[in-house]
N, C-alpha and C positions, 0 to 999 in steps of 0.2 A: 539569651535575649537580654539586651541592655534595658535599663529603666531610666527615666528622667524624673528628678525631683525638682519641683519649682517651689520657691519660698518667697513669701512676702512678709512685711513687718510694718506695723504702725501702732502708735500710742496716741490717744487724745488725753491731754491734761486739762481737766475742767475744774474751775474754782469759782465758787459763788454762782454756779449755774452758767458760767461763761467759759467758752473755749479759750484757754490762755496759750496753749502750745500744742502743736501737732507734730509728731515725729514720724516720718515716713508717710507713705501714701497707701490707703487701703486698696487701691486699684493697681498699684505698681508691683511688678515682680522684682524682688531684691536679688535673687540668684537662681540660676538653673544649673544643675549638676547632673552629669551622666554617670550612672552607677552600673555595676555589674548586672544588677537585676536578678540575682540568684535567690532572692528571698525577701520576705518581709514578715515581721511579727507584730501583731496588734493584739493586745489583751487588756482587759479591765480587771483590776485586782482590788478587792476590798481587804484592807489591813485592819484587823481588830485592834482595839485599844491595847497598847503595850506590846504588840506583836512585831516580829521581824520577819520579812519576806523577801525572797529573791525575785527581783523584777526581770532580770535578764542575766544569762550566763552563756559562755562560749558554746556550750553544747546545743543551745537553742537555735543559734544562727551564727556560724563561726566568726564572721566579721561584720562590721557595720560601717556605714557612712555617717549615719545620724541616729541619735536616740532623742525622742521627745517624750517628756513626762508631764502630764497634766493632772494636777490634784484638783478633783472636782468638788464643788460645794465649798465647804470650809475645811480647813485642815492644814497640817504642817507635818513634814517628814524629816527625819534624820537620814541622810543618804550617804552610803559608803560605796566607793568605787575601787575595785581590786585591779591592780596592774601587775604584770610580770614580763619577763623577757620571753620572746618566742623561741621555740626549739632551734630554728634555723631560718635562713632567708627563704627557704622553700616550704618549710613546715611551720605553720603559725600556731600550732598547739602550744600551751604554756609550758615553759621549761621547769618551773617550780623552784628556781634558785633565787629569784629576784622579787618575790611576792611582797607587795605592800598595799596598804589601803589609804585612800584619800577620803576625807569626810567633809561634807558640806550639808547645809540644811536648805530645804526648799519649802515654799508655801503655796497656797492656792491662788496667790495674786497674779502670777504670770507663769506661762509654761517654762519648763527647764529644758534646755537644748544642749546636748553634747554632740558637737559636730565632727568628731573624729574618734577613732579607737586608738590613736597613737598616744603614748605616754612615756615619760622618762622614768627609768628605774635604776636601782643601784643594788649591788649584792650585799651591802651593809645597811640594814634597816635604820640604824641610827643616823647614817649620813643621808639616807633617802628623805627623812623628815627633819634633818638638822638645820641649824641656823649658823650662818657664817658672816659675821659682821653686819647683822641685820638683814641679810639676804638669804634665800633658800640655798642650802648646800647643793641640792640636786641640780641646780642650774650651772654650777661652776666646777664641781668636783671631777677629777680625771676618771673616776670609776663609774660615772654616769653613762648609761647605755640606752639605746632606743628600745622601747617596750610597747605593750598593747594593753588595752582594757580587756579584762576577762570575766568580770562579774559586776553587777550592780544590785545592791541590797538596800532596802528601806526599812526603817523602824518608825512606828507610829508612837510618838512620845505621850500621846493623850492617855489619861487614865480612865476616861469615860466614853469616848466616842470613836467609832471606826472612821477610817479615811478611805475614799475611793480614788484610785489613781489609774489613768489611762496611760498605757505604755505603747509607744510606736517605735519600732526598730526597723530601719530600712537599709538595704544595700543593693 
């Protein structure tokens, strides 16, 4: 059975008590996507100070259309996303030969949205993360191949407070 995901987006920028800018419309639909509807994963995870936790991995729900992470309250997370090459065009399990991690940080200020499990990968990790004339090598090297996201991990860098994150994985 297929599923439909509807998304909206809006931001109100208020300065000195006055609305200065509105981006988007709270009542408007930004996108509607039809998905396989084979599953969804919703979880709330408390990450202790200094701890590292897996938020999602391939075994949880093989593929995804969208991942939304919402850091509740106050907090900040170091996020790492693992990509690899699929075994084949009909077998999406990770091959294990092109593994690489991408790292970004997220805060409690806005939700984090990853809207595809597609990723570029390279069999040489140095080229996967390399720099070529001020541009990422992964975008231009002949050894770059299509891959997928296989794991999302978060570390709470705080030394004193836990962070709560809501995890929504949809396909």
